[in-house]
N, C-alpha and C positions, 0 to 999 in steps of 0.2 A: 343597125338597130331597128328591130321590128316594133310594130304597134302593139303586139302582144306583150313584148317585154316591158314597154312603158306602162301598159295596163296593169301588169303584175306589180310593178313598183308602186304605182298609185294606190292599188288595193292594199299593199302592205303599209303605206303611209297612213291610210285611213283606218287601219287597225290600231294605230299607235297615237292618234290625235283625237281630240274631242269634237272638233268641228270639221265636217266633211270637206276634203280638198277636191276641187274641180279644176283641172288644168286648162288654161286658156292658150298658153304658148310654151315653147321650149326653145332655149338658145344655148349654143355651145360656148364654153368659156375657156380661153387659152391660159397658158402660164405654167402648166405642169408638164413634167417629162416622164411621169410614171403612169398616171391615170388619165382617162378622158373625163372632162368635167362639164356639167350642164346646170343651168338654172331652170327649174320648173316653175312657171308663172301661173298662179291661180287667181281667182276672182278677189280673194282677200289676203292671200299669203303666198310666199315663194319659198322654194327649198333648193338647196345645193346638193347636187348628186355627183358622186364619183363612180366611174365604171372601170372594171378591169376584167381579166379572164376569170372564169369560174374558180380556178385554182387559187386565186388571191383572196378568197373569202376570209381566211384567218387574219390576213393583214387588216381588213376592214373591221373585223370583230375586235381586234386589239386596239385599233384607233378609237372605236366607239367606247370601249371600256376605259381607255385612258382619258378621253374627253369627259366621260361621266365623273371620274374621280376629280378632275380639275374643276368641272362645273359645280360639283357639290361643295367646294370650299367657299363659294360666293366671294371670290377675291377678284382676279382678272377675268375679263369676259372671254369665253370660248364658245364656239357654236355648239348648241345642244344637239346631241345625236338623236335622231328620230327612229331609225331602223337600219338594218342591213340584211343582206341575203343574196340569193341567186335567182336570176330571172333569165331564162333562155341560156345562152352560152356565157353570160356575164355575171360576175359578182358586183355588188353595189353597196354604197353607204349613202344614207340620206341625212343631211344635216340642216340645221337652222341656217337660213340665208341672211347675210348682212349686206346692206347697201354700203359700199365703202366710200370714204372721202379722204381728205388730206388732214394730217396732224399738225398742230401748232407746237410751239415751244412748250406750252403748258400741257398739251396732250402727251408729248414725249415724257415730260416729268411724271405725269400721272401713270403712264405705262411702267416706268421704273418703280414707282411706289406700289402699284398693283402687283407686279411680278414679285417684289420683295414680300408682300403679304402672302402670296402663294407659297413662296419659299419658307416662310415662317410657320406655315400651317403644320401642326403636329399630328401625325397619324401613325406612321410605321416606325419601328425601332431598328429595322434592318435595311440593307441596301439591295436593290434589285426590284423585282415585281413578281406578281403571282403567275404571269405567263410571259413567254418570249414574244417579241414583236419585231418590227423592222426599223432600220434607219435608212431612209430612202427605200430601196428594194432589198437591201442587205439584211440578213437575219441579225437580230440583236438579242444576245443571250442575257437573261435577267435572273438567273438562279440566285436565290436569296443568299446573302452573305452578311456576317456580323462585322467584318473588317473591311473598311473602305479601301485601304491601299491594295489589299489582295483582290478585292472585287474589280477595281478599275484596271489594275495592272494585268489581270488575267482575262477577265471576260470582255474587256474593252480593247486594250492595246494588244495583248497576246493573241486574241482571236483575230483581229484585223491583220496582224502581221502574218499569221498562218494563211489567211485568205490571199494576202498580197503575194506570198510565195507561189501560190497556185496560179497567179497571174503572171509569174515570171520575175518577181521583184528580187529574189535571191537574197533574202535576209538570212545570213548564216549565224547570227548572234541573237536570236529571239530570246533565249533564256537570259542572257546578259541584260538586254534591254528591259525585259519584264522585271528582273531583280532590281535594277537601278531605279525604275519607276516606283516599285514597291517600297524601296528604301526611302526615297524622297517623300513619298506620301505617308510614310509610317508615322510622321510627326503631326499629321492632320487627322483630327477626330471630329468630323462634322456630324450634326444630326441629319438624318435622312430627309431631305426636302423633296417635295413633289416637283419633278423636273419636266419641262417641256421636252428636252432632249435633242431638239433639232432647231434651236432658236437662232436662225439667221434672219436677215431683213425681209426675205421673201415670205416668211411665216409669221409676220407681225404687220398689223395695219390698224386703221381707225375707221369706225363707222361714220356715217354721214354727219352725225352730231359731234364727232371728235372723240368718242369713247374708244380707248385702246382695246385691241383684241389680238389674241394669238391663236394659231390653228396648225393643222398638220403635225401633231406631236409624234415624237418617238419616246413615249412616256416611260419613266421609271423613277425610283427613289434613289437619290444620290446627293453628292456635294453640290450645293447651289452654285458654286464657282464654275462648275462645268457648263451651266446655262449662260452665265455671264461671259465666260471666255468665248463661247461661240458667237455672241453678239458682236465681237470684235473682228470676226472673219467676214469675208465676202462683202465688203463695203461698209460694214459696221453700223452701229446705231449712233445718233448724235449725242453730244455731251449732255444735253438736257436729260436724257434717259438715265445716265449714270448718276447725275446729280439727284434725281428723284429717288433712285434706288438707294443710294448711300444715306439719304436723309431718313429713309425708313428702316434700313437694315445695312449698316456700314460693312463693307468688305473687310476681311481679316488681313493682317500683314502677311506678306509672302505670296499674295495672289499673283502678282506680276510674274513670279517665277513658275508658279504652278500652272498658269494658263497655257503655257506652251505644251505641257503634258496633256491637258484636257483637249486642246485643239488638234493635237497629233491624231487623236481618234478620228476626227472628221476629215482630216487631210488623207489619212490612210483609206478611209471609207470612200472618199472621192476618187482615189486611185483605183480602188476595187470596182467602182461603178463606171468610171469614165476613162481611166488610164491617163496618158499624156504626162504633162509636167508635174502632176501631183506627187509622183514618186521622188523626184529630186527635192521637192519641197519637204516631203516627209523625212528623207534622209538628212537634210539640213537641220530639221527640228530635232531629230534623234541625236545628232552630233552635239547640239547645244545642251540637250538634256544630260547626256552621258558625261560631258565635260564638267 
């Protein structure tokens, strides 16, 4: 990382803020497997920076646009996007920086309530989004659709199954799986909620004063249950979260059966990203769904 690159980024920051930013220090932040992350520390303000190859600019643009849509609802706290671009051989995104702390039982309840408020926010009448983005580093297809069952079965499960076959998974019955999922979800007619899209415990936290925040979205408009289902994967959220959510926006009957379908998307994606035992987990989930 050259000093010229950092100077370019700081110059772009200053084009997008009111008070001039002067960097005092810079520190690397761990925790991600896709991007490099840094905190830029100024005399009065800090910013969170993610870097990747120059070819990843579209990924950062989509992240910024998704965060802007979530930020504009004034519901749950998300980092405000400042700018994005290319500097040197790297693409970057600059976000508001939060000093993180620990969440209490009350904080988790509030996170549930705030997420429910995001999900209740009415904006679109269709499913998908205006652009494609990524789930991790996998392309996520967001072509607009009027029918939720068709949208999820085809652009989520069907697409991931095709990618999995390129990785050697050998799913010979993709059409049958997609048709079965479409049939199960055909009785579901949700309103299109603003979804985080990748809501596992690593993408949720609390600021130093206990305010809940979510970040690193794979944003699109879809069934709110898809977000809730993922909160039960990879360690899960505590019961206080679900208590708060259901107080604000109770889940519909049948969710426990549908969540396996929604989480299949993420397990297939993890196989496509990381391989390993995710394939057997995905096949087990498909067997439960088809039966």
